[in-house]
Residue, then its C-alpha position, 0 to 999 in steps of 0.5 A: m241556582d240560587s237568586r243571591a248567587f246569581i244576582a252577585i255575579i251580575i252585580s260583579l259584572v256591572t262593577i267591572f264595567a263601572y271600574e274601567e269606565f267611571v273610575l280609571k276615565r272619570l277619576y284618573p283621566p290621561a294627564g294633560r300635555q305639558p309644554a314643549a321643552q325649549p330648543s337645545t343642542s343636546l340629548r336630555a340628560v335621563p332621569t334617575p330616582a333622584q332627578p324627577s325629569v328629564q332636563p338639557p346638560a349645559a353643553l355638548t360633548a366636544g366636536i359632536a354638534a358641528g355648528v348646526p343652529a339649535a332650532a335645525l337640531r330640534a326640528g330635525i331640518g338641516p344639511g342632511r338629505q332624505v331617503e324615502i323607502e315606500t312598501p305596500l305596508f308603510h312610507a318611510v322617510l329618513s333624514g341625514l341629519g341625525a340619521r333619524l326617522t322623520s315618518f313612519e306612515l301606515t298604508h292601511y291604517r288611518a289617522s282618524a275615522g274620516s274617510a278623507s283622513p291621512p294615513l296614521n304616522l307613527v312618528r309622534h313628535g312635539r314641535g321642536e323636539p327630536y325624532p326617533l332612531g337617535l344614537a347617543l354617547k356615554q362619556e365621563g361626565a357628559v352625554s351627548d347624541d347625534g342629532a346634529l351630525d350630518y350623516h352621509t349615505g349611498a342609498p337613493p332618494r326614493t326606493v320603492l319595494e315590492p313583496g318579497q323585496s327588500a332595501v338596505v340603508t346605511f348612514t355613516a358620520t365622524t364626530a369631532s372627537g374621533f368616533a365613527l358612527t354608522k347605522t344601517m337599516v335593512f327594510s322588508a316590503d313584507n312586514y312592519a319590522f326593520e333591522l336596525k344596526a348601530r356600531v361605534d368605532g373608535d377609542l372606546a376607552k373613552l366611552k361608558a356606554f352607547g345608546l339608542e333612543l326613541g321619543a314621542e308625544l304622549g296624551a290622549l289619542e282618537g279611541y276609547r280611552n286610548v293613551l300613548t305610554l311608555e312600554a317596556e319588557v325587562n328581565g320578564k316583567t312588563l312596564s307601562e308608564e304613562q305621562s304622570n309616572l314619567a313626569g314624577g320621575v321613573a329609575p332605570v332598570s337594567g337586565t335582559v331587555a325584550y322590548a321597549g318603546f311606545g304604544d297605545r291601545y292599537f300600535l306600537s313602536a319599539l326596539l328589540p334587541r335581536r340576541p338576549s344582551q343585557a342593557t339599561l333602559e332609561m326613562g323619562l319626559d321633556g315637555s309632553q315628549g317621553v323618552a326611552l333610551l337603551w343604553f348598551p355597555v362597550g367592552a374593550g377594543t375599537q368597536a362596539e355594536a348594537d343588532l336591533t329589530a325595530y318594530l312600528g306597526p299595529k298591535k295585531l297578533d299575528h304581526l307581533e308574534a311573527v317578529n317576537p313572541r314576547l311582543r303580544d304582551s304589549i296588547n293589554f288583555g290583563w289576566a284574561a290574556i290566555i282566553a282573549v288571545p284565541f278569541v282574536h285568533a278566531l275573529n281572524f279566522f271568520y274574516r277569511f270567509a266573512p270580510n266584515y268585522g260585524v259579521d265576524i263577531i256575530l259568527l263568533t257569538i254564535t259559535i261561542r254560545l254552541l260550545l257553551l250550550p250544554i253548560s248553559l241549558r244545564s244552568q237554565r234548567s236548574m234555575i227553572k226547576m229551583q223557581r218551580l220548587a220555591p213554593q214548597v221550599e218557603r213552606l218548609r222554612e216556615k214549617h221547620k224554622d226552629d229546627q235548622q238541621r231538619l229543615n236542610r233534610e227536608m230540602m236536600d229530600l225535596y231536591r233529590r226527588n225532583h232531580v235538582s241540584p242546588l250548585g247546578g245553576c251556580l256553578p256552569t255560571l261561574v264557568q262562563l264568567p271568565i269567558f266573558i271577561g275574556l271576550y270582552e277584553a279581546l273585542l276592546n283591545a282588538v286593532e282589527l275593529r279600529h275604523a272597521p265599519f259594520i252597516w248603515w251608521i256604524h262605521d268604527l266598531s272600536a268607538p261608540e255607536c251613535l245615529t246622528v240626528p242633525h241639530m240634536p245636543e249630545l247625550p250627557f256623559t257621551t259624544c253622541g248627538g243623535i240615537p244609539v240605536l244598537v245600545l237601545l236594542m241591547g238594552l231591551s233584549a237584555f230586559v226581554q231575556q230578564k223577563m222571560s228567565p226565572q225570577p227571584v222569590d224575594p220582591s227586593q231582589q226581582r225590583m233589583m234584576t229589573w233595574m239591571p238592563l238599564a245599568f248595563t244600556l247606561l254603561f254601553l253608551n261609551f263602550p265600543s260598538g263591537l262590544t255592544l254588538y256581540y252582547f246584543f246578539t248574545n242577549l238575541l241567542g238567550v231570548i231564543q234559548q229561554y223561550v225553547l226552554n219555558r216551552e219545554f217546562k210548560q209541557a213537564a210534569p209538575v214537581a214531586t210534593 
């Protein structure tokens, strides 16, 4: 392989990592949290292109707030009773006040990496802000919601579901203006999704539309570049709106909605229409609370209904695809999704036999290395042959420096006599580059690695690795108060592999190649340890392979002169 092409590929990889780490993370950090909105007795008006942020309207539609204090409406307390649903996967709490979801704790996921951390709660809301699953009514000149409406239900206060069981919870209420509201939820013990049906009965001529609302407090979360954002897919187009975008105003989007809600790198809370239907997604910001409101049109008659699936759970491929294959797009694999998705499936396959994701990353590394062995061997052999021919190439260049055509003929003849293709080292490496990036995206976004331990001091494969040393200050630009052992081993293995590989003829290119392992080491200080583990073992296997090839060529016949 031509040394300049190889260096160009290495620089491209460093540029990819540097862009993600220093441009996206350092120059454009997540927007800071904004002060919470003041208490109100109404649904926030939804933003339009001319209205940059969400603001409370002056008053509720007559009769929907039945005298409940404003603080009670916003904090989610009041006369309504609570209903608890407990399954092996989650613990949900519903309030009769507004028939809202006030808590949804995931049994198998912790809020932080600490062993004493409580379960992760996907109902994220700021103090004094409304809970999700609100039902909104749009009438002429006014928008109102059911946050202060006391619903009635016949469900028991607490239901425990065993595998295979399900439970139906129905809430009903009547507004002072004559509308009968019904919310029916069907929970299953076997998955994170539940059915949600919202129905409005009454004189629909008074209504322009009705909608369901999700809200979540935005901002940075625990983990590597983990920020909660509004996520949706409308008319086949994936939307991702961060807090700064919502604060600036986002235009409503109408069409076929596949899903809409809030997600971070590892978890998703979203509503999915069960049948393809036209709806309008309005997005906005209320203090630090993001708002996603799905409006459904109403027709003639006395009844309007929305049939949806609500999903609150991990962004795990098998779970998402079981609910709706389109939910797979909520995982931010980027353009490498077609490569990254099979890698995640392979990681889960290995976990069936070795229930340690650190070991599974090693097994995946070995498998990929074996599959690419013919390509990598061809590439490395070509590079070694090119290096052995370098002195003769330099003599030809000096001899025919004034005759470019003669030089090209002589060089091609030299390559032919020694069975070397000038592109033999370049093309195989270019084939491996998409696989390299796809695996990077797979390991970076796999929820399976979140809080997954490996060995000894590595307790979280989704977090940067660090062997803590008491009283040792943090390293610059990191949160590591100790020694990043795995990162240093990765850098050392990269240096050894680089020294064993064929070296460029140009001294300046040699110096650049020498500095590459150091550049990668600095970049990986803030990368998840699962990625570091993969590249460390990739380098180890590369060192072994290069050692075998070097011995092979030492015993080979000299090049043809």
